[in-house]
C-alpha positions, 0 to 999 in steps of 0.5 A: 208806780206803786201801792203805799207803804203801811204802817207795820209796829204795834200790830198784834201780831207783831208784822212777818219777815214778809211784811217788812221784805213788801215795805222794803221793796216799795220805798226802794221802787220809789225812791229808785223809780224802778218797779223792776230794776235792768239786770245792771241795777237788779244787784245794787236793788237787792242789796237797798231792801236788805238793809231796809229790810233789816234797819226796819227790822232793827226799829220796830223790835225798838220802838215801845208804845203804850198803846194797845196793840192794833187788830188787823181786820179792824183797820183793814175794815176802816181803811175799807170805809174810808176809800168809801168815803174818798171814793164811793163805793164799789 
């Protein structure tokens, strides 16, 4: 039903609001079990997404690390390599 929620912490540049929002939508979809909520549940779904996005942003802003920031392109290449090993080359 949902794609995996991506790690957003410790990247340079930091996670964008769009990335935080996308992660929030994926989380709410997974928890609710609904990819698209019914019209009766749309308001609750949207409110949950906003609450999760806000909590995520607060968390990301508060986290500290001594590790150097990760590079999105390097992490994407690593993920592609893992997928090739797991699923075979495409």
